[in-house]
C-alpha positions in Angstrom: -10.8 20.0 0.7 -11.1 21.8 3.4 -9.7 21.0 6.8 -12.0 20.6 9.8 -12.0 22.5 12.6 -11.0 20.7 16.2 -13.3 22.6 18.5 -12.6 25.3 21.2 -11.3 23.2 24.0 -7.6 22.5 22.2 -7.5 25.8 20.6 -8.8 27.3 23.7 -5.9 25.7 25.9 -3.1 26.3 22.9 -4.2 30.2 23.5 -3.7 30.2 27.3 -0.5 28.2 26.5 0.7 31.3 24.4 -0.1 33.8 27.4 1.7 31.9 29.9 5.1 33.3 30.4 8.0 31.4 28.8 10.4 29.0 31.0 7.3 28.3 34.0 5.5 25.4 33.9 2.0 26.9 34.2 -1.4 24.4 35.4 -4.2 26.0 33.2 -7.6 25.2 34.9 -10.7 25.1 33.3 -14.2 26.3 35.2 -15.5 23.5 36.8 -19.1 22.9 38.0 -19.7 23.3 41.4 -17.8 20.5 43.9 -15.1 19.8 40.6 -11.7 20.1 42.4 -8.7 19.7 40.8 -7.4 16.6 39.8 -3.9 16.9 40.2 -0.3 18.6 39.4 -0.7 18.0 35.9 -2.1 20.0 33.4 -5.8 19.1 33.2 -7.0 21.6 31.3 -7.7 19.9 28.6 -9.1 17.4 30.8 -12.9 16.8 29.1 -15.4 18.3 31.7 -18.0 15.4 33.4 -15.1 12.4 32.6 -13.7 12.9 36.1 -16.5 11.2 37.9 -17.8 8.7 34.9 -18.3 5.7 36.9 -21.9 5.2 36.9 -24.0 3.3 34.8 -26.1 6.3 33.7 -23.3 8.6 32.7 -22.0 6.2 30.4 -25.2 5.0 28.4 -25.9 8.8 28.3 -22.4 9.6 26.3 -22.7 6.9 24.4 -26.1 8.0 23.0 -24.9 11.5 22.7 -24.0 12.3 18.8 -22.0 15.6 17.6 -21.8 16.3 14.3 -23.1 13.2 13.1 -20.4 11.0 14.9 -20.8 9.2 17.9 -19.3 10.8 20.6 -18.6 7.6 22.1 -17.0 6.1 19.8 -13.7 6.6 21.2 -12.1 8.1 17.8 -13.0 11.6 17.9 -12.4 14.2 20.2 -15.6 15.2 22.4 -16.1 17.8 19.6 -16.9 14.6 17.3 -14.2 16.7 14.5 -10.8 16.1 15.3 -9.8 12.0 14.7 -7.3 10.9 17.6 -3.9 9.8 15.9 -1.8 9.1 19.5 -2.7 7.7 22.9 -0.8 8.3 26.0 -2.1 6.8 29.3 -1.1 7.9 33.1 -1.8 7.4 36.5 -2.4 10.8 38.4 -1.4 8.7 41.6 1.9 8.8 39.7 4.8 11.1 41.0 6.7 11.8 38.0 4.0 14.9 37.3 6.8 18.2 36.3 8.6 15.6 33.7 4.8 15.3 32.2 3.8 18.7 32.8 6.9 20.2 30.5 6.5 17.3 28.2 2.5 18.4 27.1 3.7 21.5 27.3 6.0 21.3 24.7 3.8 19.0 22.7 1.3 21.6 22.2 3.9 24.0 21.3 4.9 21.3 18.3 1.3 22.2 18.0 -0.4 19.2 18.6 -3.8 19.4 19.8 -4.8 17.7 22.9 -7.2 16.9 25.3 -8.0 14.6 28.5 -9.7 12.5 29.6 -10.3 10.5 33.0 -11.1 6.2 32.3 -14.6 4.9 33.0 -13.5 2.2 35.8 -10.6 3.7 37.3 -10.3 7.7 37.8 -7.1 7.3 38.6 -6.1 6.4 35.1 -5.8 10.0 32.5 -6.4 9.1 28.5 -4.0 11.7 27.2 -5.9 12.5 23.4 -3.4 13.4 20.5 -4.5 15.2 17.6 -1.7 16.5 14.7 -3.7 19.5 12.5 -2.9 19.7 8.8 0.0 22.1 9.2 1.8 19.9 11.4 1.0 17.0 9.2 2.3 18.9 6.0 5.6 20.2 8.0 6.8 16.8 9.5 5.6 14.7 6.4 8.0 16.9 4.4 10.9 16.7 7.0 10.3 12.9 7.8 10.1 13.2 3.5 7.2 10.5 3.3 6.0 9.6 -0.2 2.9 10.7 -1.3 0.9 9.9 -4.4 0.5 13.0 -7.1 0.0 11.0 -10.7 -2.0 8.4 -11.5 0.3 5.0 -13.5 -0.2 4.7 -16.4 1.2 0.7 -17.7 1.8 0.5 -21.3 1.1 -3.3 -22.7 4.6 -4.9 -24.6 3.8 -5.8 -28.0 2.4 -9.3 -28.9 3.1 -11.5 -31.8 -0.6 -12.9 -33.2 0.5 -16.4 -32.3 0.6 -15.4 -28.2 -2.4 -13.5 -29.1 -4.0 -16.8 -30.4 -2.9 -19.1 -27.3 -3.7 -16.4 -24.8 -7.0 -16.4 -26.1 -7.4 -20.0 -25.6 -6.2 -20.4 -22.8 -8.4 -17.8 -21.3 -11.3 -19.4 -23.0 -10.1 -22.8 -21.0 -10.1 -21.2 -17.7 -13.8 -19.8 -18.5 -14.0 -23.8 -17.5 -12.3 -23.8 -14.2 -13.0 -21.8 -11.0 -12.1 -17.9 -11.1 -8.7 -17.5 -8.8 -10.2 -19.1 -5.3 -7.7 -18.4 -3.6 -7.5 -14.2 -4.4 -10.2 -11.8 -2.9 -13.5 -10.6 -5.4 -12.4 -6.9 -5.5 -16.3 -6.2 -6.4 -17.4 -8.0 -2.9 -14.5 -6.1 -1.5 -13.7 -2.7 -3.0 -11.7 -1.3 -0.3 -9.2 -3.7 -0.4 -6.3 -2.0 -2.5 -5.7 1.3 -2.9 -5.8 3.1 -6.5 -1.7 2.7 -7.5 0.2 6.1 -8.0 3.4 7.9 -8.5 4.6 8.9 -5.5 7.3 11.8 -5.0 8.6 12.9 -1.2 6.1 15.4 0.3 6.6 19.0 0.2 4.5 22.2 1.0 6.0 24.3 -2.0 4.7 21.7 -4.6 1.6 20.5 -2.6 -0.8 21.2 -5.9 1.1 18.6 -7.4 -0.3 16.2 -5.1 -3.7 14.1 -5.2 -5.7 15.8 -2.4 -9.3 15.2 -2.9 -9.6 15.2 1.3 -7.4 17.0 3.4 -8.6 14.5 6.2 -7.6 11.3 4.7 -4.9 12.3 2.5 -2.6 11.0 5.2 -3.9 7.7 6.2 -4.3 7.1 9.7 -0.8 4.7 9.7 1.1 7.9 8.8 -0.7 10.1 10.9 -0.1 7.9 14.2 3.9 7.6 13.2 4.8 11.5 12.7 3.3 12.0 15.8 5.0 9.7 17.3 8.1 11.1 15.3 7.2 14.4 17.2 7.4 12.8 20.5 10.7 11.2 20.5 11.9 14.4 20.1 10.1 16.8 22.8 12.1 17.4 25.6 10.6 16.3 29.1 13.1 18.3 31.3 16.2 20.3 31.3 19.0 18.6 30.1 20.7 17.5 26.7 19.4 14.0 27.1 16.2 14.8 28.3 14.6 13.9 25.5 11.6 11.5 24.1 9.0 9.8 24.8 11.1 6.1 25.7 12.6 7.7 28.3 9.1 8.9 29.8 7.9 4.9 29.6 11.5 3.8 30.8 10.9 5.9 34.0 6.4 4.9 34.3 6.3 8.6 33.8 3.6 7.4 31.0 1.6 4.1 32.2 1.3 3.2 27.6 1.2 4.7 24.4 -0.3 3.1 21.5 -2.3 4.4 18.2 -5.9 3.2 18.2 -7.8 0.4 16.3 -9.7 1.9 13.6 -13.0 0.9 15.7 -14.5 -2.8 16.3 -13.7 -5.4 14.2 -17.1 -7.3 14.0 -20.2 -6.3 12.9 -24.0 -7.3 12.7 -23.7 -7.1 9.1 -22.3 -8.8 6.6 -19.7 -7.2 4.9 -20.3 -8.8 1.5 -23.7 -7.0 1.8 -23.0 -3.9 3.6 -19.3 -3.3 3.0 -16.8 -2.9 5.9 -17.1 -0.8 9.0 -13.3 0.2 9.2 -10.3 -1.3 7.8 -10.1 -3.2 11.1 -13.3 -4.9 10.5 -12.1 -5.5 6.6 -9.2 -7.2 7.9 -11.2 -9.2 10.3 -13.1 -10.7 7.5 -10.7 -11.0 4.8 -7.7 -12.0 6.3 -7.8 -13.0 10.6 -11.4 -14.7 10.1 -10.7 -18.4 9.7 -13.2 -18.9 7.2 -10.4 -17.1 4.7 -7.5 -20.1 5.9 -7.0 -20.9 2.0 -6.7 -17.6 0.5 -4.3 -15.2 0.0 -3.3 -12.5 2.7 -4.5 -8.5 1.4 -0.6 -7.6 2.3 -1.6 -3.8 1.0 -4.5 -3.8 3.4 -1.9 -5.3 6.1 0.4 -2.8 5.3 -1.9 0.2 5.4 -2.9 -0.5 9.0 0.5 -2.2 10.2 2.8 -0.6 8.6 5.9 -1.9 6.6 7.6 -3.8 9.1 5.0 -6.1 10.0 3.9 -5.9 6.6 7.1 -7.3 5.3 7.0 -10.6 8.3 3.4 -11.5 6.8 4.7 -11.1 3.3 7.8 -13.2 4.4 5.9 -16.1 6.0 3.7 -16.0 3.2 6.0 -16.6 0.7 8.0 -19.5 3.2 4.5 -21.5 3.5 4.0 -20.8 -0.3 7.7 -22.4 -1.1 6.8 -24.9 1.4 4.0 -26.7 -0.8 6.5 -27.8 -3.3 8.8 -29.0 -0.5 6.2 -30.9 1.3 4.9 -32.5 -1.8 8.3 -34.3 -2.8 9.0 -35.1 0.8 5.6 -36.7 1.2 6.2 -38.8 -2.2 9.7 -40.0 -0.5 7.5 -41.1 2.1 5.2 -42.4 -0.5 8.0 -44.0 -2.5 9.0 -46.1 0.6 5.8 -47.0 1.8 5.3 -48.9 -1.8 8.0 -50.3 -2.1 8.1 -51.7 1.4 7.1 -55.3 0.5 10.4 -55.2 -2.4 12.8 -54.0 0.1 15.1 -56.9 0.6 17.2 -55.7 4.1 13.9 -55.5 5.7 12.8 -58.8 4.3 15.8 -60.0 5.5 15.5 -58.7 9.2 11.5 -60.4 9.4 13.0 -63.6 8.4 16.5 -63.9 10.0 14.3 -65.9 13.2 17.7 -67.8 13.8 20.1 -65.4 14.1 20.2 -63.9 17.9 21.2 -60.3 19.0 23.7 -59.8 21.1 21.9 -57.9 24.5 21.6 -54.2 24.2 22.4 -53.6 27.7 24.1 -54.8 30.8 22.7 -57.5 32.6 19.2 -56.7 32.6 18.7 -56.7 28.6 17.8 -60.4 27.2 18.8 -62.1 23.9 16.5 -61.4 20.8 16.0 -62.6 17.9 16.8 -59.9 14.8 13.3 -60.9 13.3 11.9 -59.2 16.7 13.0 -55.9 15.3 11.1 -56.7 12.0 8.3 -53.3 12.3 11.5 -51.3 13.2 13.4 -52.3 9.9 10.2 -51.7 7.8 9.8 -47.8 9.6 13.4 -47.2 8.9 13.1 -48.2 4.9 10.2 -45.4 5.0 12.7 -42.6 5.5 15.8 -44.3 4.8 15.0 -45.5 0.8 16.5 -44.4 -2.6 15.0 -41.4 -2.8 16.6 -40.1 0.5 19.7 -38.2 -1.0 17.8 -37.0 -3.7 15.1 -35.6 -1.3 18.4 -34.0 0.5 20.0 -32.7 -2.4 16.8 -30.9 -3.5 15.9 -29.5 0.2 19.0 -28.1 -0.6 18.5 -26.3 -3.6 15.2 -25.1 -2.2 16.7 -23.5 0.2 18.8 -21.8 -2.0 16.1 -20.9 -4.8 13.4 -20.0 -1.4 16.2 -17.6 -0.7 17.1 -15.8 -3.9 13.5 -16.0 -4.8 12.7 -14.0 -1.3 14.5 -10.9 -2.6 13.1 -10.5 -5.7 9.6 -10.9 -4.1 11.6 -8.3 -1.7 12.1 -6.4 -4.1 8.6 -6.0 -6.0 7.0 -4.7 -2.5 9.8 -2.4 -1.8 8.8 -0.7 -5.3 4.8 -1.5 -5.0 5.6 0.1 -1.1 7.8 3.2 -1.8 10.2 1.2 -0.1 13.1 1.7 -2.9 15.0 4.9 -2.2 14.1 4.7 1.7 16.5 4.7 4.3 16.8 4.8 7.7 17.2 8.3 9.6 20.5 8.7 11.9 19.2 6.4 14.9 19.5 8.6 18.7 21.7 7.3 21.1 20.3 4.5 23.9 19.8 6.6 27.2 21.7 3.8 29.0 24.8 4.1 26.2 24.4 7.9 26.9 24.1 7.5 31.2 27.1 5.3 30.9 29.5 7.2 28.2 28.3 10.8 28.6 31.7 12.4 30.5 33.6 11.1 26.8 32.7 12.8 23.7 33.4 13.0 20.5 32.0 14.8 17.0 29.7 12.6 15.1 30.7 12.1 11.1 27.0 12.7 10.0 25.7 15.0 12.1 28.5 16.7 13.5 27.2 17.2 16.8 29.0 15.8 20.0 27.9 12.5 21.5 28.9 9.8 23.8 31.7 7.6 22.8 32.7 4.2 23.7 36.2 3.6 23.8 38.0 0.7 21.5 39.0 -0.9 24.6 36.2 -1.1 26.8 34.0 -2.1 24.0 36.2 -5.0 23.2 36.4 -5.9 26.5 32.3 -6.3 26.7 32.5 -8.1 23.9 35.2 -10.7 25.4 32.9 -11.0 28.8 29.8 -11.8 26.0 31.6 -14.5 24.2 32.7 -16.0 27.0 28.9 -15.9 28.4 28.0 -17.1 25.6 30.4 -20.2 25.2 29.3 -20.6 29.0 25.0 -21.5 28.1 26.5 -23.5 25.4 28.5 -25.3 27.9 25.1 -25.6 30.1 23.3 -26.9 27.0 26.2 -29.3 26.5 25.4 -30.8 30.0 21.8 -31.0 29.4 22.1 -33.1 26.9 24.8 -35.0 29.2 22.3 -35.7 31.6 19.9 -37.1 29.1 22.6 -39.4 28.0 23.0 -40.8 31.1 19.4 -40.6 32.0 18.6 -43.1 28.6 21.8 -45.6 30.0 20.5 -46.2 33.4 16.5 -46.0 32.3 17.0 -48.7 29.0 18.5 -50.7 31.9 15.5 -50.0 34.4 12.6 -50.5 31.3 14.5 -54.1 30.6 13.9 -55.2 33.9 9.7 -54.0 33.8 6.9 -56.0 34.9 5.1 -54.9 32.4 5.7 -56.8 29.1 4.9 -54.0 26.5 7.7 -52.1 27.8 9.9 -54.6 28.8 10.6 -56.1 25.2 10.4 -52.2 23.7 12.5 -50.8 26.2 14.5 -49.0 23.8 11.7 -47.2 22.0 10.4 -46.1 25.9 13.7 -44.8 26.9 13.6 -43.1 23.3 10.4 -41.6 23.8 10.8 -40.3 27.4 13.8 -39.1 27.0 12.6 -37.1 24.1 9.7 -35.7 26.2 12.4 -34.8 29.0 14.4 -33.0 26.9 11.9 -30.7 25.3 11.0 -29.8 28.9 14.6 -29.0 29.6 14.7 -27.1 26.5 11.3 -24.9 27.1 13.1 -24.2 31.0 16.6 -23.3 29.6 14.8 -21.0 26.8 13.3 -19.2 29.6 16.7 -18.9 31.3 18.7 -17.8 28.2 16.4 -15.1 27.4 17.8 -13.4 30.8 21.0 -14.2 29.8 20.8 -12.8 26.4 19.5 -9.6 27.7 22.2 -9.3 30.4 24.8 -10.1 28.2 23.9 -7.6 25.6 23.0 -4.9 28.2 26.8 -5.4 29.3 27.7 -4.7 25.4 26.7 -1.6 25.9 25.5 -1.1 22.2 24.8 2.2 21.0 21.9 2.5 19.3 18.3 0.5 19.0 19.2 -1.8 15.9 22.1 -2.5 17.6 21.0 -4.2 20.3 18.2 -5.7 18.6 20.3 -7.0 16.2 23.2 -8.7 19.4 20.1 -9.6 21.0 18.7 -11.5 18.2 21.6 -13.0 17.2 22.2 -14.1 21.0 18.7 -15.8 21.4 18.6 -17.5 17.8 22.4 -19.2 19.0 21.2 -20.3 22.5 17.9 -21.5 21.3 19.1 -23.0 18.1 21.8 -25.0 20.2 19.4 -25.4 22.8 17.0 -26.8 20.3 19.1 -29.4 18.2 21.6 -30.6 20.6 20.2 -33.8 21.2 19.5 -34.3 17.6 23.5 -33.8 16.8 24.2 -36.1 19.4 21.4 -38.8 18.3 22.5 -38.5 14.5 26.3 -38.3 15.0 27.0 -39.3 18.0 25.0 -42.1 19.5 26.3 -46.0 19.0 29.4 -44.4 17.2 31.3 -44.9 20.2 30.2 -47.7 22.6 33.1 -50.2 21.8 32.2 -53.8 21.1 30.5 -56.8 23.7 33.0 -57.8 25.6 35.0 -54.5 25.1 32.4 -51.7 26.0 33.6 -47.9 26.5 31.7 -46.5 29.7 31.0 -43.5 31.5 33.0 -42.8 34.6 33.7 -46.4 34.2 30.2 -47.6 35.3 27.8 -47.1 32.5 27.8 -48.4 29.3 26.8 -45.8 26.1 23.7 -46.6 24.4 23.9 -49.0 21.4 21.6 -48.2 18.4 18.7 -50.2 17.4 19.1 -53.8 15.7 17.5 -51.9 12.7 20.0 -48.7 13.2 19.6 -45.1 14.5 17.6 -43.5 11.9 14.9 -44.6 13.6 15.9 -42.5 17.1 16.2 -39.5 15.0 13.0 -39.4 13.3 11.3 -40.2 16.9 13.1 -37.2 18.2 12.5 -35.3 15.0 9.0 -35.9 14.7 8.1 -35.5 18.6 10.0 -32.3 19.2 8.6 -30.6 16.3 4.9 -31.2 17.0 5.6 -30.6 20.7 7.4 -27.3 19.9 4.6 -26.1 17.2 1.7 -27.0 19.6 3.0 -25.2 22.3 4.1 -22.0 20.6 0.7 -22.0 19.4 -0.5 -21.9 22.5 1.3 -19.2 23.8 0.8 -17.0 20.7 -2.8 -17.2 21.4 -3.8 -18.9 24.2 -1.8 -16.5 26.4 -3.0 -13.7 25.0 -6.8 -15.0 25.2 -6.8 -15.6 28.5 -5.0 -12.3 29.7 -8.1 -10.8 27.9 -11.0 -12.6 29.0 -9.6 -12.6 32.2 -9.5 -8.8 32.6 -13.1 -8.4 30.2 -14.5 -10.8 33.1 -13.0 -8.6 36.1 -14.8 -5.6 34.0 -17.8 -7.5 34.1 -18.0 -8.0 37.2 -16.9 -4.9 38.9 -19.1 -2.7 36.6 -21.6 -4.6 34.5 -21.7 -5.3 30.8 -23.7 -2.1 30.5 -20.9 0.0 31.4 -18.4 -2.3 29.4 -20.5 -2.1 26.1 -19.9 2.2 26.5 -16.3 2.1 26.6 -14.9 4.5 24.0 -12.0 3.1 21.6 -9.3 4.0 23.6 -10.7 2.2 27.1 -11.4 -1.1 24.6 -7.8 -0.7 23.8 -5.8 -0.1 26.8 -7.5 -3.4 27.9 -5.9 -5.4 25.1 -2.8 -7.3 25.5 0.3 -4.8 24.5 2.4 -6.0 21.7 5.8 -8.1 22.9 8.3 -6.0 24.0 10.8 -7.0 21.3 8.3 -6.6 18.7 8.4 -9.5 15.9 11.2 -11.3 17.3 9.2 -13.7 19.1 7.4 -14.3 15.6 10.6 -14.5 13.5 12.8 -16.9 15.8 9.5 -19.5 15.8 10.0 -19.3 12.2 13.6 -19.2 11.3 14.1 -22.2 14.3 11.3 -24.0 12.3 12.9 -23.2 8.9 16.4 -24.8 10.6 14.5 -27.9 11.8 13.3 -28.6 8.1 16.1 -28.2 6.2 18.9 -29.5 8.7 18.2 -33.1 9.3 15.1 -33.7 6.4 17.0 -35.9 5.0 16.3 -38.5 7.9 13.0 -36.4 8.3 11.0 -36.1 4.9 7.8 -35.5 6.8 9.3 -32.5 8.2 8.4 -30.1 5.4 4.6 -30.9 5.3 4.1 -30.5 9.3 5.9 -27.1 9.1 3.6 -26.2 6.2 0.3 -27.4 8.2 1.8 -25.6 11.1 2.5 -22.4 9.1 -1.3 -22.5 7.6 -2.6 -22.4 11.1 0.3 -19.8 12.1 -0.5 -17.0 10.0 -4.1 -17.2 10.8 -3.3 -17.3 14.6 -0.6 -14.3 13.7 -3.6 -12.0 12.0 -5.9 -12.8 14.8 -3.4 -12.0 16.9 -2.6 -8.8 15.7 -6.4 -7.9 14.7 -8.3 -8.6 17.7 -6.2 -9.9 21.0 -3.1 -6.7 20.6 -3.6 -2.7 21.3 -2.4 -1.4 17.7 1.1 -1.3 17.1 3.0 1.5 15.9 3.5 1.9 12.0 7.2 1.5 10.9 8.7 1.0 7.7 11.7 -1.4 6.9 12.9 -2.5 3.8 13.7 -6.0 4.4 13.4 -8.2 7.3 16.9 -7.6 8.8 19.3 -9.6 10.5 17.1 -12.7 9.7 18.3 -13.3 6.2 21.5 -13.8 7.0 20.8 -16.5 10.0 18.3 -17.9 6.8 21.4 -18.1 4.8 23.9 -19.5 7.5 21.3 -22.5 7.8 21.0 -23.0 4.4 24.8 -23.7 4.1 24.9 -26.0 7.6 21.8 -27.7 6.2 23.8 -29.3 3.4 26.6 -30.2 6.0 24.4 -32.1 8.3 22.9 -34.0 5.7 25.9 -35.2 3.9 26.3 -36.2 7.2 23.0 -38.0 8.0 23.3 -40.0 4.9 26.6 -40.9 5.2 27.2 -41.6 8.8 23.3 -42.2 10.3 21.7 -44.0 7.4 23.1 -47.3 5.8 22.8 -45.5 2.3 26.4 -46.2 1.8 27.1 -49.2 3.7 24.4 -51.0 1.1 25.9 -49.4 -1.5 29.4 -50.6 -1.1 27.8 -54.3 -0.7 26.1 -54.2 -3.7 28.9 -53.1 -5.6 31.7 -55.3 -3.5 30.2 -57.7 -2.1 27.5 -58.7 -2.6 26.2 -61.0 -5.4 26.1 -58.0 -8.3 30.0 -57.6 -7.2 32.0 -56.2 -10.4 28.9 -56.3 -12.4 28.2 -52.0 -12.4 24.9 -52.5 -11.0 22.9 -52.2 -7.9 19.3 -53.6 -7.1 17.2 -55.0 -4.7 18.7 -58.8 -6.0 22.0 -57.0 -5.5 21.4 -57.0 -1.3 21.2 -60.6 -1.0 22.9 -61.7 2.2 23.2 -58.2 3.6 22.2 -58.6 6.9 24.2 -61.3 7.6 27.5 -59.1 6.1 26.5 -56.0 8.5 26.7 -58.4 11.7 29.7 -59.4 13.5 29.6 -62.4 15.8 30.6 -63.1 19.7 31.1 -65.4 21.6 29.1 -65.4 24.9 32.4 -66.5 27.0 33.9 -63.5 26.4 31.7 -60.7 27.6 32.8 -58.7 31.0 31.1 -59.3 34.7 29.2 -56.1 33.9 27.3 -56.9 31.2 27.2 -60.5 31.3 23.1 -61.3 30.6 21.5 -62.7 33.9 19.9 -65.4 31.7 21.9 -67.5 29.5 18.8 -67.8 27.4 17.5 -71.1 27.8 14.5 -70.1 28.9 13.3 -68.5 25.4 15.6 -70.6 22.4 15.8 -74.0 25.0 19.5 -74.0 25.1 22.2 -72.0 26.1 23.4 -69.1 23.6 26.8 -69.9 22.7 27.4 -67.0 19.6 25.1 -63.9 19.6 25.5 -61.6 16.6 25.9 -57.5 16.8 25.8 -54.3 14.1 29.8 -53.5 13.3 32.1 -55.3 11.3 35.1 -56.7 12.8 36.6 -60.4 12.7 34.6 -63.6 14.8 36.6 -64.5 17.9 38.3 -67.8 16.3 40.5 -65.6 13.0 44.1 -65.0 13.9 43.1 -61.0 15.1 39.6 -61.5 16.7 37.5 -58.5 16.8 39.7 -56.5 14.8 38.3 -54.2 11.7 37.7 -56.2 8.7 38.6 -54.5 5.1 34.5 -54.1 4.4 34.7 -51.5 7.6 37.9 -49.9 5.9 36.1 -50.0 2.3 32.9 -48.3 4.0 34.8 -45.2 6.5 36.8 -44.6 3.1 33.3 -44.4 1.2 31.7 -42.2 3.7 34.0 -39.6 3.5 34.2 -40.0 -0.5 30.2 -39.1 -0.5 30.2 -36.4 1.9 33.1 -34.7 0.4 31.2 -35.0 -3.7 28.2 -34.5 -2.0 29.2 -31.2 -0.5 30.8 -29.8 -3.2 28.3 -30.8 -5.9 25.6 -28.6 -3.6 27.1 -25.8 -3.1 28.5 -25.5 -6.6 24.1 -26.0 -7.5 23.7 -23.8 -4.9 25.8 -21.2 -5.9 25.0 -21.7 -9.9 21.1 -21.1 -8.7 22.4 -17.9 -6.9 24.3 -16.8 -9.7 21.8 -16.8 -12.6 18.6 -15.8 -10.4 19.0 -12.1 -10.7 17.9 -9.8 -7.4 15.2 -7.8 -9.2 13.0 -9.0 -11.9 13.4 -7.8 -15.1 9.9 -6.0 -15.8 10.3 -4.8 -12.4 13.5 -2.8 -13.3 12.0 -1.9 -16.9 9.3 -0.1 -14.6 11.2 1.4 -11.8 13.3 3.0 -14.9 10.5 4.2 -16.8 8.6 5.2 -14.1 12.0 7.5 -12.6 11.7 8.8 -16.0 8.2 9.2 -16.3 8.2 11.6 -12.9 11.0 13.7 -14.3 8.4 14.5 -16.9 5.9 15.1 -15.1 7.9 18.0 -12.7 9.1 19.5 -15.3 5.8 19.8 -17.2 4.4 20.8 -13.7 6.8 23.1 -13.6 6.5 24.9 -17.0 3.1 24.9 -16.6 3.1 26.6 -13.4 6.1 29.3 -15.0 3.6 29.7 -17.8 0.8 30.3 -15.4 3.1 33.1 -13.8 3.7 34.3 -17.3 0.6 35.0 -18.0 -0.5 36.5 -15.0 2.5 38.7 -15.1 1.3 40.0 -18.6 -1.9 40.7 -17.8 -1.2 42.5 -14.6 1.4 44.9 -17.0 -1.3 45.3 -19.3 -4.0 46.5 -16.7 -1.4 48.9 -15.2 -0.1 50.2 -18.6 -3.4 50.8 -19.5 -4.1 53.1 -15.9 -2.3 55.6 -18.3 -3.4 58.3 -20.5 
């Protein structure tokens, strides 16, 4: 239990610091060998001897083979004495002019008790690494101030009383499980004994009650993640210049006084020896073997190990991602069954049969002049493909997905509560956040008392805040208008190119002009989406800074909401157009509505608009996920490969092999500037794409599931191997993202109701079956009741009534042998020979009323089911609530017994002392 000493370098520096006069910046210089000069104006007394000129291969190899105290000196995890573990790394350049601020900052760091050692880079002597180590006394002091919970008693579990019948059933189930593979998705704890920590009761650390805590070794009592968090907490509260607001590491990083700051990875993630025979060399190696390696893609994530290495905030992200992926399994299965139902019932579908057999029905041209007349039977393939997605099971699947989204969110709340309990986050509260430097600089002249801390702080007037919010909202509205303008451009492209493709020389393109138009429009739309995303990030950053949020969490929430709103609108605007506007406002042959009185609006395919929506969702979803996965892993891989290649060419392979850990980590890519924002945003947008239009594309959950299985391992590989180790931080939940998920769940109910009622042919078929078909008035609907539906859903148009702008160049003689006099189009209108030609029929109004009624009934029914499920599912599992109550009771009992034991011991010692003192008298 003895604390390891940290050598003479840090202690000697601290002694010299105490001897220096206060209030004066003093450079403490150690004696050097001949020919060695002072490095800079910075305090380089802690610069490790021999590292200033470590650019040669021999020097690096010498450091690699030197060992002190049984540890490798060049491993990069300890100070040069091999005893003090490095808890944090700061990096700066000697050529940087901010030397005075660094001097004051580093002197105040040492005044807090932090040990410090400097070492120059092997590859660039201008780069200086500042190694920081927090000794036992500092860790204990700040652990108490930060209310860090530490283990003090082993947990005791009590088995519930079982009835005899249940005991017999459990024995039979256990015997049956013996024939099955033993939990192939879970890790074998015998092979990987270091995977989970022993569970213990925890309590806020207290130096007065230190004897209550389980301390086997002072060096390992505080985990590496906790040590780094404590050091970062200290660095955020150390001054670097005289002044009220001249404080904290973040400000020094923003003004480039320091180039980087990060905790170290725990060694290499690869090993020559197998982890199953020789064990893991460190937690990073263990994470790679049981999480980031592609060979374990089918296993559960080691969340406890992720939390112990990366902190609770990143652990919660992967817990949520794993839970979301697991919940996608039933959604993907049901969606696949709906699709297979369409496949198996395809041959019995009366509508697609009639379309394929309608060789005598001539359809009107879909575009002006260049589009020819076509037989309805030519769209046989499209009618069959439409049935795969638009069939009798579509409504059930839409209701199922709405309920699924609610169940997913409600059970995630329960899962989060269990994790919060297991990770000691139930009673954790965020500290009072520091004010952003930009806010302080803007409003430093006006102050008011903080009601919590009681200290004066900068204050933003209400009128100023409102005016900034109005400007920001106007900017958001303008960017949404930009998205609408982009969609309008895509619409014009579709209108123009459909005629171009219809006049194409290549017969394959000419005969499938509408599909070619839709496919190319989707690809162009994807490119516009990716380009606008770059613009939106800059605009969101500008608008958020314009609002001047007070704290970092307020800034993060504001930026998150803007980015999500921009990207969600950008990603789904074209999908909304195809689902709800395409082919709805085109008019009719002879009286088409036109853009700028020139271009005829695009019509739906004779088989309906759903095929266009399916193509839009499928192409966008596949391309977006492929691009995101490439950017997430491919970009860091290329960056790191290029850095390694440059270092290998400049210094050789042997020098690279001798790099200490801080040099290796410095050459990795830093984590995103916005933390986990990009990871969450990608998954939330996918969740929206999966639920919002799922009635039109039942395979969306399956595509999302396949992507997420890859996504988990991509993110794991990136965090473990490609990024510097992020600062471990705590969090109780996923923050503002949960509210966004709830909003998407509500929106999905509305959009799916409109997709079924407006986009698909479900309602027109239902109205025909019950009102106009062979089974009208019989109260039943089946495939036999759909006979004649295709003919009833098409109206008749006289060719001589065409406008000059839209009259086809050919009269159909080339294809049909005689001029076409009448053609058909999708609508419910009177024939040209009626009293009111081309007016709406009664069937149109019946269909419209049924659509509106379905939307109202569907939304109310689904919202009722969602609210009922949310009410019935408690946020805390009953067993967790009982465990929390019992743990609270046991902790109080243990604390009480420990205090009684301590008081009894003191009383016995006092009696013993009094008896010995009394015996001294004669």
